[in-house]
N, C-alpha and C positions, 0 to 999 in steps of 0.2 A: 521703286519700291523700297520702303523703309523697314529694314530688318528689325531695328530697335522697337518700332511700333508693335510688331507682332509678338515680341518676346513676352510670354506669360499670358497672352490673350486666350480666352476660352472660346473655341470655335466649334460649332455644330455643323458637320459636313454630311449632307445626304449624298448617297451615291459613291461612297468612298471605296467600294469594291470594284468599281468600273475603271475604264481606261483613264479618262480625264480626272475622275475623282481620286484614283490611286496616285497619279502624278501630283495632284494638288495636296493630298495628305502627306506625301513625301516632302514636298516643299515646305508646307506649314510646320512639320515637325523639325525640319532642318533649321528653320529660323526661330525655333523656340516656342511655338504656339502649343497650347494644350488642345488636342484634337479629339473630338467625340464623333465617331462615325455612325451612320445609320443607313443600311442598305440591305438588299437581298444578298444571298450568297453570290460569289463571283459568277458571272454569266458564261464563262468559257473555261476550258481546260486545254492548255495552261492559261494563266491570267497574271496580271501585274501584282495584284494583291498578295497572291501566294508566293510568286517567285522573288518578290522583293521583301517578303516576310514582314508585311506592313502591320499586321496585328500587334506585334510586339512593341511597336513604336507609338501606338495610339493610347490615349488615356482611357478610351472605351470604344468598343466596336459592337454595335447592336445589329444582329442579322434579323431583319424584319421588313415588312412590306410598307411602302409609303402610302398604300391604300388603307392601311390599318390606322385609323385616326387616333384611337386610344393608345396604342403602343407607341406611336410617333410622339404624341403629346407627353406621355410618361418619360420617354427617353430624353426629350428636350428639356423637360423640367428638371430631371435628374442632372443633366449636363450643366445647367445654368449658364448658357453661353452669353458672351458679349456680342458675338457676330455669328450669323447663320449664312451658310453658303449652300444653295440648293442645286445639286447636280443630278439627283436621282431621276431617271427617265427611262422610257422605252425609246431608244435613240436611233432606230433603223427604219428608213423609208420603206424598203421592200417588205420587211416583216409587218409593217403597219397595214399592208394590204391583206395579209393573212389573218391578223389579229387586231382589227380596228377597235373593238370594244375595249380590249386590254390597253391599247395605245391611248385612247381617250381617258380611260379610268386612271392610268398612271400619270399621264402628262397634264391632265386638266384637274381632276379631283385630287391627285397627289399634291399639286400646287395649292389647292384650296386647303387640304389637310395641313400642309406645312405652315401656311400663313395663319390658320386657326391655332395651331400649336404655338406659334410666335405670340399671338395675342394672349395666350394663357401662361406665358413664361416671363416672369418679371426679370428685368435686367438686360434684355436684348436691345441693342441700340442700332444695329445695321444688318440688313438682309440683302443678299444678291441672289436673284433667281436667274439661272443660266438657261437660256432657250436656244435659239439657233438662227443662222442666216436664212433658213428656209421659212421663217415665219412671215415673210413679206409676200404680198400678192405678186406672183412672178409674172412679169409682162414680157419676158424673153427679149429685153432690150439690152443695149451695150453699156448703159450707164450704171454705175454702182448705186445700190440702195442706201438711202439715208434713214435715220431713225424716225423721221416724220412721215415715211411712206406708209401706205395702207397695209394692214395685216391681211393675210389670206391663206392659201395653201390648197393645192390640187389634191394631194394624197392625204390619208388620215394622219400620218406623222406631222407633216408640215402644218396642216390645219390645227392639230392638237396643240402645237407649240404657239401658233397664233392665238388660240384660245387661252393658253397659259399667260401670254402677254396681256390679254384683256383682263383676265383675273387679277394679274399683278397691278394693273392701273386702277381697277376698281377697289381693291383692298387698300392701296396707297391712299386714295382720296377718301374712302369711306371710313377707314378705321385707323391706319397706322400713322398717317400724318398727325392726327390729333393726339395720338398716344406718344408722339415724340420718337417713333421708330422709323428710321430711314430705309426705304425699300427701292431698289433699282433692279433693272433687268439687263442682261448682257447677251449679246448675239455675236457669235463667232463663225468662222468659216469651216472648211473641211480640215480637221486636225489630223496630223500624222505624228508618229513617234514610236519609239520602242515600247513593247508591252501591250500592243493592241492585237488581239486575236479574234476580233468580231467577224461574223460572217458578212458577206456582201459589202465589204469595204475594200477599196482598190489596193492599198499597200499591204494590208494583211493577206488579201487574196494572192498578191504577187509573192509574198514570202512563203505562204503555204505551198504554192505551186513550185517555187524554187526548191524548198526543202524536200518535196516529194518527187522532184525530177520531172515535173509535168510542164506543159505549155499553158500559160495563163490565158483564159478566155475572158475577154472584156465585152461589156454590153454596149457602151456608147462612147466610141473613141473620140468624138468631136465635142462631147459635153465639156463645158468650161466651169471650173470651180475655183473659189478663193482658197487655195491650199496654204497651210501654215503649220509649223511645228506646234505641238500641244502646249509648250511652255509660253508661246506668244499670248494666246488669250488668257491663260492662267495668270500671267503677270498683270494683265488688265483687270481681272477679277480682284486680285489682291490690292491693286492701286485704288480701284473703285471702292472696295469695302473700307479701306483706310480713310478715304475722303468722306464717305458716308458717316463714319464714326467720328471724325474730327471736325468736319466742316458742315455737315448736316444737309438741309433740304435742297440746296442748290445742285446736289448730285443725285437726288432721288428721281431718276428718270431712266429711259432706255439708253443703251450704249452699244455701238458696234466696235468689235475688235477684229478687224480683218487684215490680211497682208497688203503689201504694196500692190498697186494694180498690175504691175509687171509680173507678179507671181500668181495671177489668175490664169491658169494654164489648162489646156485640154487634157483629158484622160490619156490620149495618145502620147502627148509630150511626157507625161509622168512615166508611163511604162517604157517608152523608148529611152528615157534618161536612166531609169533603173537598169534596163537591160544592158545599157552601155557601161554601167559600173560593175555588173556581175557577169562574169563569163558563163556562158551556157544558158542564160535566161532567154526566154522567148515568149511571144504572145500572139494571139489570133483573135478575130472577132467572133463573138457568140451570135450565130444567126437566128437563134430561137426568139419567138415573140417575147417582149419584155413589158412589164407595167410602166406607166408613165413616170418619168422623172424629169425635173427641170433641165433644160439644155444650157442656158446662160445664167450665171449667178455671180455677182460681185458685190462687195460691201464698201461703203464709204466710211472711213474711220476718222474723218476730219475733226469731229467733235472730241473724240478721245485724245487725239494728238494735241489739239488746241487747249482743252480745259483740264485734262489729266496729265499731260506731258508724256503720254504713252505713245510708243511707236514700235513697229516690228524691228527686231534685232538680227534675226537670222533669215537670209534669203532662202528661196526654195531649194537651191542646190545644197546649201548647208543643212537644211532640215532633212532632206533625203539622206545625206551622208550620216548625220547623227542617228537616224532611224536604222540604217544598215549596220552602223557600228554597234548600236545597242543589241540588235538581233544577233550579230556575230558573237558578242560577248556572252550572251545567254547560251548560245549553242556550245560555247567553249567551257561552260560551267562557272562563269565568273560570279562574284558576289553582286547580285543585281540591285540590291539596295544601294551599295556603294557606287556602282556604275551609274545609277540614276541620279544620285546626289552629285556626282562629278559633272554630269551633263547640266544639272540645274545650276551649279556654281559656275560652269563655263558660260552659260547663258547670262547669268548675273554679271559676270566680268565683261561680256560683250556689251551689255547695257551701260556699264560704267565707262566704257571706252568711247561710246557714241557721242 
């Protein structure tokens, strides 16, 4: 990633109050970008946006709904961005069973609204739509999925993200290519890191149980996921956006940003590793009936490695250690903006040494 490229760039970032969006806002501001955020109010208490005091570092922060097309278009036109990064989403599989209409409205029509706003905003040159590894038609096989695999999705969340990918492809071919606006999509694995307090995510659930002195109950101990620190895919989004801006149409397509295959681990491996690092932590299986979730999921990031020069820098052990360290710093009352930036700079240093 080229820090100099980002200095002074005007960036419109949807979803800046969320976990991934908050880390991306921190990174962008640290490298000198002018960041204009658009999102709902932070979804949890506590949350990264508040504890890292993100609002003070942004050029603007609009608290509004991605489903509100008029408000979104107005905010984007006022920001006059060079680059748009779309992370606003309903991001939870299990919640999508409870609220399928909301999930499709946010993840599908939210994408449509954002791309329509791009069409009405002069000056935008590059757009990255962040979707998910779960957009693929999951065949429960052992091979990692490539970008040319079929879209699908058993649950409303996964299906809605597959739909968002189809919307992206249609808008690219129908409108943005001819307008000279480069549009790509990015698919990442299960991200972990400090500052995530979402419900029904393994590491936040572990930390909540730990802080409350309870035994963690897990749903699917043998489910395998492509775990990675949140900074891994974010570095990919930044590299991809830069290539879209500087090199153009050759990069306007889907991209995977997953961990090395050795870091596709089971849920049980994660919790046992965490319990081994934290005295007193314990887990058990939740025997209650659960809604369907994919059992086996891996990503093939060969294209990003070959054409972008992107690759993972922190293995899973390091990612878990960084997550625990961040959480401990927060519990001790540290300056969490500074702590987060220190981890970002440590990640960049690891990339420079690779």
